[in-house]
C-alpha positions in Angstrom: -20.8 1.8 14.5 -18.9 5.2 15.8 -15.0 5.2 15.5 -12.2 5.8 17.6 -11.3 8.8 15.6 -14.4 10.8 15.6 -14.0 14.8 15.6 -10.1 14.4 15.3 -8.7 14.5 12.4 -7.7 11.0 11.8 -11.2 10.6 11.5 -12.3 9.1 7.7 -16.0 8.9 8.2 -17.5 8.8 5.0 -14.4 8.6 3.0 -14.1 5.6 0.5 -10.3 3.5 0.6 -9.0 1.7 -2.5 -6.4 -1.3 -1.0 -4.0 -2.6 -3.2 -3.1 -6.6 -2.4 -5.6 -5.9 0.4 -6.5 -9.3 1.3 -3.5 -10.4 3.4 -0.2 -9.2 4.8 0.4 -5.5 5.5 -2.7 -4.8 3.2 -5.4 -6.5 5.5 -4.0 -4.8 8.5 -4.4 -1.0 6.2 -7.5 -1.8 5.1 -9.1 -3.0 8.6 -7.4 0.1 10.6 -8.9 2.3 8.2 -12.3 1.2 8.0 -11.8 1.1 11.8 -11.6 5.2 11.5 -14.6 5.2 9.2 -13.6 4.6 5.8 -15.6 2.4 3.3 -12.8 -0.1 1.9 -12.3 -1.2 -1.7 -10.2 -5.0 -1.3 -8.6 -5.9 -4.3 -5.8 -8.3 -5.3 -5.3 -11.1 -7.7 -7.7 -13.9 -5.3 -11.5 -13.1 -5.1 -12.1 -15.9 -2.7 -9.3 -14.2 -0.4 -10.5 -10.4 -0.8 -14.4 -12.0 -0.1 -12.9 -13.1 2.8 -11.3 -10.5 4.3 -14.4 -8.1 3.3 -16.6 -10.1 5.3 -14.1 -9.3 8.4 -13.7 -5.9 7.8 -17.4 -5.3 8.0 -18.1 -7.9 10.8 -15.3 -6.1 12.7 -16.1 -2.6 12.1 -19.6 -2.0 10.3 -18.1 0.0 7.3 -18.8 -1.5 3.9 -15.9 -3.3 1.9 -16.1 -4.2 -1.7 -14.0 -7.2 -2.8 -12.3 -6.9 -6.0 -10.3 -9.2 -7.9 -7.4 -7.5 -9.9 -3.9 -8.0 -11.3 -1.9 -5.1 -10.3 0.4 -5.6 -12.9 -2.2 -5.6 -15.9 -2.2 -2.3 -17.1 -5.9 -2.9 -18.7 -8.1 -4.6 -15.5 -6.8 -1.6 -13.8 -9.5 0.5 -14.9 -12.1 -2.4 -14.2 -11.1 -1.9 -10.7 -11.5 1.8 -10.4 -14.9 1.8 -12.2 -16.2 -1.3 -9.9 -15.3 1.2 -7.0 -16.9 4.7 -8.3 -19.9 2.2 -9.1 -20.3 1.0 -5.7 -19.2 4.1 -3.7 -19.3 6.8 -6.1 -15.8 7.9 -5.0 -12.5 6.8 -3.8 -10.5 9.9 -1.2 -8.3 7.4 -0.3 -5.6 5.0 -2.6 -3.0 2.9 -1.5 -0.8 1.1 -3.5 0.5 -1.6 -1.4 0.2 -4.6 -3.7 3.8 -5.7 -4.5 6.1 -8.8 -5.1 9.5 -9.3 -4.4 11.1 -12.7 -5.8 14.3 -13.7 -4.3 17.3 -15.2 -7.3 20.3 -17.1 -7.3 22.4 -14.7 -9.3 22.2 -11.9 -11.3 22.6 -13.7 -14.3 19.8 -15.9 -14.1 17.2 -13.5 -13.8 14.8 -13.8 -16.2 13.1 -11.4 -18.7 10.5 -12.5 -17.3 10.7 -12.0 -13.5 11.9 -8.7 -14.6 9.2 -7.5 -15.9 6.6 -9.0 -13.5 8.4 -7.0 -10.6 8.5 -4.1 -12.5 4.8 -4.6 -13.4 3.3 -5.4 -10.0 5.6 -2.7 -8.2 5.4 0.0 -10.5 3.2 0.3 -14.0 0.2 -0.7 -11.6 0.7 2.2 -8.8 2.1 4.3 -11.7 -1.9 3.6 -13.7 -3.7 3.3 -11.0 -2.8 6.7 -9.6 -3.2 8.3 -13.0 -7.0 6.9 -13.1 -7.8 7.4 -9.8 -6.0 10.5 -8.7 -7.5 12.1 -12.1 -11.2 11.7 -10.7 -9.4 12.8 -7.3 -8.5 15.9 -8.4 -11.5 16.9 -10.6 -13.1 16.3 -7.4 -13.1 16.6 -3.8 -9.5 15.3 -3.6 -8.3 12.9 -1.9 -4.7 11.0 -0.6 -2.9 8.8 -2.7 -0.1 6.8 -0.5 2.5 4.5 -1.8 4.1 1.0 0.1 7.8 1.3 -0.7 10.6 -0.3 0.8 13.8 0.4 2.6 15.5 -1.3 -0.3 14.0 2.0 -2.9 17.1 3.9 -0.8 19.8 0.9 0.2 19.5 -1.5 -2.2 20.7 -5.0 -1.5 21.4 -7.8 -3.4 19.4 -10.5 -4.0 16.2 -8.0 -4.9 17.6 -5.6 -7.3 14.7 -5.7 -9.4 12.4 -5.0 -6.4 14.8 -2.2 -5.0 14.6 -0.6 -8.7 11.3 -0.6 -9.2 10.8 0.6 -5.4 13.1 3.6 -6.3 10.9 4.7 -9.1 7.9 4.1 -6.9 9.8 7.0 -4.2 10.5 9.2 -7.5 6.6 8.5 -9.0 5.6 9.9 -5.1 7.1 13.3 -5.4 5.7 13.3 -9.6 2.4 12.6 -8.3 2.7 15.2 -5.4 3.3 18.1 -8.0 1.1 16.5 -11.1 -2.3 15.8 -8.8 -1.3 19.3 -6.1 -2.9 21.1 -4.1 -5.9 19.2 -4.2 -4.7 15.6 -3.8 -1.6 14.5 -1.6 0.6 12.0 -2.1 3.2 10.4 0.1 5.2 7.0 0.8 5.9 4.7 3.3 9.3 3.0 3.3 9.1 -0.1 5.3 11.5 -2.1 6.9 11.0 -5.8 7.2 7.7 -6.9 8.4 6.8 -10.3 9.6 3.3 -11.1 7.3 3.0 -14.2 6.7 6.0 -14.7 3.7 8.4 -14.7 6.9 7.6 -17.9 7.6 9.9 -18.9 5.3 12.5 -17.5 6.1 15.5 -18.2 7.9 14.7 -17.3 11.3 18.6 -17.7 13.0 19.6 -15.6 9.9 16.7 -13.3 10.4 17.5 -13.1 14.3 21.0 -12.3 13.8 20.0 -9.0 10.9 17.6 -8.0 13.1 19.6 -7.6 15.9 21.2 -5.0 14.1 17.6 -2.7 14.4 17.4 -0.1 16.6 14.6 -1.5 17.9 15.9 -5.1 17.5 13.1 -7.1 15.7 11.0 -7.1 12.8 7.6 -5.1 12.3 4.2 -6.5 13.2 1.9 -5.8 10.2 -0.4 -3.7 12.4 2.5 -1.2 13.1 2.2 0.1 9.9 -1.5 1.2 10.4 -0.4 4.3 12.2 1.4 5.7 9.1 -0.9 4.9 6.7 -3.6 6.7 8.7 -2.0 9.4 9.0 -1.1 10.1 5.5 -4.5 8.9 4.3 -6.4 11.9 6.9 -6.5 15.2 7.6 -3.8 14.5 10.1 -0.9 15.0 7.5 -3.0 17.8 5.4 0.6 19.9 4.9 2.7 16.7 4.1 2.7 15.7 0.6 5.6 14.4 -1.9 7.2 12.6 1.3 9.0 9.2 2.5 8.5 8.4 5.7 10.5 5.7 7.2 8.9 3.0 9.6 11.4 -0.1 9.6 12.6 0.4 13.2 15.7 2.1 13.0 17.2 -0.1 10.4 21.1 0.9 10.1 
């Protein structure tokens, strides 16, 4: 199946992308978008059945190969198995998208448990660090590649109610610049600083309260998951060949 990006800098034909949190939400759209640009995709998340369904969808819609793999990104010792499985199947990883994340709410700051704090940092920061170290090292020793971290606006402008998550994303922003220097010039690393996207989680929000908040955005609404794909494709592909260590904001103009 021919990609619509064939012959352009956005063409990922012959490339392999590994997407964590790739079975739903932003990750599902990112994996599908990269496959439409020609990439084979590793779909990684905690639930194998969900990974399999998304992998089947990717192949059915794009004709690209897709490997489902169950992994808990916050568990250090599980990540080498994910990387080994990707290289065993495809022989390479050209694009790593660290998308998996969690942002649990809490009633008061004092009520945040050590377990909750550690889980949030493990998934949002420790996992991307370990996976980037494993994949980035192989990329740098091979044909190079691109690491794309999915960050959040609260990593720059923290809000009450998500402080452990905000701290983890601030760390991820810092890690992005450090990885760019660690693995350059063959490997680029950038981050997408996301605003509020209307994923399946948004169904549980207070719709009235969110509408009032969204009215302050320049675009007056939350983002649709597919609206992150263009930015990730830009950062994953040769279209961004002189972009590294960058934080690219995609938030609909949040104040």
